[in-house]
Residue frames relative to the residue before (quaternion, step in Angstrom):
aa qw qx qy qz dx dy dz
X 1.0000 0.0000 0.0000 0.0000 0.00 0.00 0.00
X 0.3103 -0.7238 0.5820 0.2025 3.55 -1.02 0.81
X 0.2101 -0.7829 0.5805 0.0773 3.56 -1.27 0.46
X 0.0006 -0.7831 0.6218 -0.0114 3.56 -1.11 0.75
X 0.1766 -0.7295 0.6525 0.1043 3.53 -1.05 0.91
X 0.0229 0.8198 -0.5677 0.0719 3.58 -0.70 1.07
X 0.2360 -0.7401 0.6130 0.1442 3.55 -1.28 0.48
X 0.1056 -0.8179 0.5656 0.0051 3.57 -0.84 1.04
X 0.3293 -0.7417 0.5601 0.1664 3.55 -1.13 0.79
X 0.1085 -0.7358 0.6653 0.0642 3.53 -0.97 0.96
X 0.0274 0.8100 -0.5779 0.0963 3.53 -0.24 1.35
X 0.0263 0.8049 -0.5868 0.0846 3.55 -0.43 1.27
X 0.0962 0.7695 -0.6240 0.0960 3.55 -0.90 1.04
X 0.8656 -0.0183 -0.0073 0.5003 3.55 -0.95 0.93
X 0.7284 -0.4565 0.2433 0.4493 3.59 0.89 0.95
X 0.6482 0.4662 -0.3232 0.5081 3.57 1.27 0.30
X 0.2348 -0.7487 0.6036 0.1413 3.54 -1.20 0.61
X 0.4301 -0.6834 0.5295 0.2600 3.55 -1.08 0.77
X 0.0205 -0.8009 0.5972 -0.0379 3.57 -0.67 1.16
X 0.2380 -0.7448 0.6102 0.1279 3.52 -1.26 0.61
X 0.3053 -0.7449 0.5640 0.1841 3.58 -0.98 0.86
X 0.2134 -0.7775 0.5871 0.0720 3.53 -0.50 1.32
X 0.1113 -0.7787 0.6152 0.0533 3.58 -0.94 0.91
X 0.3338 -0.7500 0.5461 0.1671 3.55 -0.67 1.19
X 0.6790 -0.5002 0.3433 0.4133 3.61 -1.21 0.39
X 0.6773 0.4784 -0.2984 0.4727 3.61 1.13 -0.57
X 0.6079 -0.5900 0.3371 0.4108 3.59 1.31 0.08
X 0.4860 0.6561 -0.4285 0.3870 3.56 1.31 -0.17
X 0.0907 -0.8208 0.5619 0.0496 3.62 -0.86 0.83
X 0.0787 -0.7716 0.6311 -0.0124 3.51 -1.22 0.78
X 0.3904 -0.6891 0.5531 0.2585 3.58 -1.05 0.74
X 0.0269 0.7920 -0.6068 0.0614 3.54 -0.99 0.86
X 0.5797 -0.5358 0.4587 0.4080 3.55 -1.32 -0.15
X 0.5428 -0.5625 0.4767 0.4022 3.60 -1.10 0.47
X 0.4834 0.6440 -0.4862 0.3394 3.55 -0.93 0.86
X 0.0915 0.8085 -0.5790 0.0512 3.51 -1.28 -0.04
X 0.8345 -0.2802 0.1812 0.4385 3.47 -1.41 -0.25
X 0.3611 -0.6767 0.6022 0.2215 3.50 -1.14 0.82
X 0.3883 -0.7369 0.5085 0.2180 3.57 -0.68 1.11
X 0.6698 -0.4848 0.3745 0.4197 3.56 -1.28 0.43
X 0.8508 0.0985 -0.1314 0.4992 3.59 -0.92 1.03
X 0.5237 0.6173 -0.4241 0.4060 3.63 1.23 0.24
X 0.4330 -0.6605 0.5465 0.2785 3.57 -1.08 0.74
X 0.5173 -0.6523 0.4442 0.3312 3.66 -0.83 0.87
X 0.5727 0.5861 -0.3639 0.4428 3.61 1.14 -0.64
X 0.6941 0.4444 -0.2595 0.5034 3.58 0.96 -0.89
X 0.6187 0.5720 -0.3402 0.4175 3.58 1.06 -0.76
X 0.6701 0.4972 -0.3262 0.4443 3.60 0.87 -0.84
X 0.6324 0.5151 -0.3316 0.4741 3.61 1.03 -0.71
X 0.6450 0.5162 -0.3086 0.4715 3.59 0.99 -0.88
X 0.6794 0.5025 -0.2943 0.4464 3.57 0.86 -0.96
X 0.6244 0.5199 -0.3465 0.4687 3.61 0.97 -0.77
X 0.6635 0.5011 -0.3079 0.4624 3.60 0.88 -0.90
X 0.6759 0.5009 -0.3009 0.4491 3.61 0.87 -0.94
X 0.7728 0.4095 -0.2009 0.4412 3.56 0.78 -1.05
X 0.8120 0.2889 -0.1280 0.4907 3.60 1.01 -0.71
X 0.4523 -0.6683 0.4691 0.3589 3.60 1.11 -0.60
X 0.5861 0.5940 -0.3634 0.4141 3.57 1.26 -0.17
X 0.3405 -0.6401 0.6401 0.2543 3.51 -1.33 0.51
X 0.0578 -0.8199 0.5694 -0.0111 3.55 -0.83 0.95
X 0.1689 -0.7372 0.6371 0.1487 3.50 -1.34 0.31
X 0.4588 -0.6673 0.5141 0.2826 3.52 -1.09 0.74
X 0.2543 -0.7699 0.5716 0.1256 3.55 -0.85 1.04
X 0.7861 -0.1781 0.1320 0.5770 3.58 1.07 -0.74
X 0.4826 -0.5919 0.5535 0.3321 3.49 -1.33 0.37
X 0.2557 -0.7872 0.5441 0.1373 3.58 -0.81 0.99
X 0.7174 -0.3906 0.2779 0.5056 3.57 0.92 -0.85
X 0.4081 -0.6814 0.5604 0.2346 3.51 -1.41 -0.09
X 0.1040 -0.7737 0.6237 0.0388 3.54 -1.05 0.85
X 0.0536 -0.7769 0.6270 0.0219 3.56 -0.95 0.89
X 0.0912 0.7976 -0.5901 0.0853 3.54 -0.80 1.01
X 0.2757 -0.7250 0.6066 0.1742 3.52 -1.21 0.66
X 0.1977 -0.7560 0.6165 0.0958 3.54 -0.87 1.05
X 0.3748 -0.7437 0.5040 0.2292 3.61 -0.50 1.15
X 0.6490 -0.5421 0.3732 0.3817 3.56 -1.12 0.70
X 0.6620 0.5325 -0.3082 0.4281 3.59 0.95 -0.85
X 0.7192 0.4245 -0.2428 0.4935 3.61 1.20 -0.43
X 0.4709 0.6742 -0.4473 0.3517 3.60 1.26 0.08
X 0.6073 -0.5846 0.4044 0.3549 3.58 -1.17 0.64
X 0.7601 0.2981 -0.1574 0.5555 3.57 1.02 -0.86
X 0.4079 -0.7240 0.4977 0.2484 3.61 -0.62 1.09
X 0.7663 0.3869 -0.2804 0.4294 3.54 -1.20 0.64
X 0.5722 0.5693 -0.3986 0.4353 3.61 1.21 -0.09
X 0.5384 -0.6406 0.4339 0.3340 3.60 -1.12 0.58
X 0.6898 -0.3772 0.3725 0.4930 3.56 -1.33 -0.04
X 0.1636 -0.8018 0.5723 0.0532 3.57 -1.12 0.69
X 0.1742 -0.7617 0.6142 0.1107 3.57 -0.95 0.90
X 0.0927 -0.7651 0.6364 0.0338 3.55 -0.92 1.01
X 0.0941 -0.7547 0.6478 0.0436 3.55 -0.86 1.02
X 0.0756 -0.8221 0.5641 -0.0125 3.54 -0.52 1.24
X 0.1908 -0.7454 0.6311 0.0984 3.52 -0.96 0.97
X 0.1727 -0.8174 0.5478 0.0440 3.56 -0.61 1.19
X 0.0874 -0.7906 0.6060 0.0078 3.53 -0.90 1.07
X 0.3651 -0.6469 0.6130 0.2691 3.54 -1.19 0.61
X 0.0228 -0.8168 0.5760 -0.0240 3.60 -0.69 1.05
X 0.2260 -0.7331 0.6224 0.1555 3.52 -1.34 0.39
X 0.4273 -0.6642 0.5489 0.2738 3.54 -1.11 0.72
X 0.0861 -0.8167 0.5702 0.0219 3.57 -0.86 1.00
X 0.8095 -0.0584 0.0340 0.5832 3.59 1.26 0.02
X 0.6060 0.5693 -0.4247 0.3581 3.52 -1.34 -0.17
X 0.3508 -0.7094 0.5688 0.2241 3.54 -1.38 -0.03
X 0.5112 -0.6502 0.4733 0.3033 3.55 -0.98 0.88
X 0.1748 0.7611 -0.6020 0.1666 3.55 -0.89 1.06
X 0.5839 -0.5545 0.4355 0.4024 3.62 -1.21 0.28
X 0.5601 -0.5807 0.4616 0.3687 3.56 -1.24 0.39
X 0.3764 -0.7237 0.5214 0.2503 3.61 -0.71 0.98
X 0.8609 -0.0178 -0.0175 0.5082 3.58 -0.85 1.02
X 0.5645 0.6059 -0.3878 0.4049 3.58 1.00 0.73
X 0.6519 -0.5203 0.3948 0.3853 3.51 -1.36 -0.13
X 0.6174 0.5234 -0.3507 0.4710 3.60 1.26 -0.18
X 0.2889 -0.7988 0.5088 0.1399 3.55 -0.42 1.27
X 0.7844 -0.1139 0.1068 0.6003 3.56 1.07 -0.73
X 0.1783 -0.7293 0.6445 0.1449 3.51 -1.32 0.35
X 0.0103 -0.8134 0.5799 -0.0449 3.57 -0.93 0.91
X 0.4371 -0.6194 0.5768 0.3045 3.51 -1.31 0.45
X 0.0609 -0.8136 0.5773 -0.0312 3.56 -0.69 1.14
X 0.4778 -0.6437 0.4982 0.3304 3.61 -0.86 0.85
X 0.5291 -0.6467 0.4421 0.3263 3.58 -0.85 0.94
X 0.6280 0.5556 -0.3325 0.4317 3.60 1.08 -0.69
X 0.6766 0.4890 -0.2826 0.4725 3.62 1.23 -0.40
X 0.4854 0.7118 -0.4182 0.2878 3.62 1.20 -0.43
X 0.6539 0.5453 -0.3290 0.4084 3.61 0.91 -0.84
X 0.6572 0.5112 -0.3062 0.4615 3.62 1.23 -0.34
X 0.6217 0.5725 -0.3237 0.4255 3.58 1.29 -0.21
X 0.4347 -0.6036 0.5852 0.3228 3.55 -1.27 0.50
X 0.1146 0.8356 -0.5083 0.1743 3.54 -0.31 1.28
X 0.5652 -0.5555 0.4908 0.3621 3.48 -1.39 0.31
X 0.5765 -0.5802 0.4474 0.3617 3.56 -1.13 0.62
X 0.5275 0.6445 -0.3990 0.3836 3.59 1.22 -0.43
X 0.5946 0.5642 -0.3641 0.4422 3.59 1.10 -0.66
X 0.6918 0.4749 -0.2797 0.4665 3.57 0.86 -0.97
X 0.6219 0.5290 -0.3378 0.4683 3.59 1.03 -0.75
X 0.6816 0.5002 -0.2886 0.4494 3.58 0.84 -1.00
X 0.6729 0.4866 -0.2986 0.4704 3.59 0.94 -0.87
X 0.6320 0.5210 -0.3341 0.4664 3.59 1.03 -0.73
X 0.6478 0.5064 -0.3182 0.4718 3.59 0.97 -0.83
X 0.6698 0.4971 -0.2999 0.4630 3.60 0.93 -0.87
X 0.6789 0.4999 -0.2877 0.4543 3.58 1.02 -0.81
X 0.7995 0.3395 -0.1560 0.4704 3.59 0.84 -0.97
X 0.1340 -0.8267 0.5290 0.1367 3.60 1.19 -0.55
X 0.0347 0.8425 -0.5366 0.0312 3.60 0.72 1.02
X 0.5442 -0.6370 0.4399 0.3233 3.57 -0.94 0.89
X 0.6687 0.4994 -0.2923 0.4669 3.58 1.11 -0.69
X 0.3878 -0.7218 0.4852 0.3053 3.61 1.18 -0.44
X 0.6462 0.5049 -0.3026 0.4857 3.57 1.26 0.35
X 0.0797 -0.7579 0.6446 0.0606 3.55 -1.07 0.78
X 0.6355 -0.5241 0.3978 0.4040 3.54 -1.25 0.41
X 0.6190 -0.5489 0.4130 0.3808 3.54 -1.20 0.57
X 0.3522 -0.7055 0.5761 0.2152 3.57 -1.13 0.73
X 0.3926 -0.7212 0.5087 0.2587 3.59 -0.70 1.00
X 0.3123 -0.7445 0.5660 0.1670 3.56 -1.06 0.81
X 0.4600 0.6438 -0.5141 0.3311 3.54 -0.99 0.91
X 0.7676 0.2822 -0.2380 0.5239 3.56 -1.16 0.51
X 0.8275 -0.1524 0.1401 0.5219 3.57 -0.75 -1.06
X 0.6483 0.5077 -0.3179 0.4700 3.60 1.24 -0.31
X 0.0989 -0.8132 0.5735 -0.0073 3.57 -0.61 1.21
X 0.5988 -0.5072 0.4464 0.4299 3.58 -1.31 0.04
C-alpha cells in the first residue's frame, strides 16, 4: 500500500469557496481544494500555505485547524491501473487570503483556481476532498472528524 500525507486549504469568502482544477496526465480534470503533499520534514501548517501560493498565487494565513480525513483508495479505483491500494491522510485547515493575485500554477498540475459559489459545488466533477473540507468548515466537529464521503457520480477520489 502506498501512503500520502497532505494538507488542504478550505478558503471560504462571501459564500464562495476557492477551488483548484487538477488536470491528470491523461487530460482528465477534477475540481479539488488547493493543497497537496507534505514534503519530508515539512510541517503540514507550512505545507498548506506553500501549496496555496504555488497553486493559486495567493498568500494565505491559517485561521484554524478543521480536521483530519483518512481514506484508503482500493487499487481497482486508482486512476493508473496496476498501482497498489493507497492511503491518503488529509489535514484540513481553514485559511484566509491575505495577499497575492489569483493565477494558474506555473508548470503544475493545477490548470486554474476559481472562486465558486458553495451552492454550485454539487454540480461539479470534484474530489471527495471538497465535500470533506466543506463539511468540516460547516460543522466544526470537536473531534475534527466527519463521516466518509461516498465516491461515485460527480464525486471522485
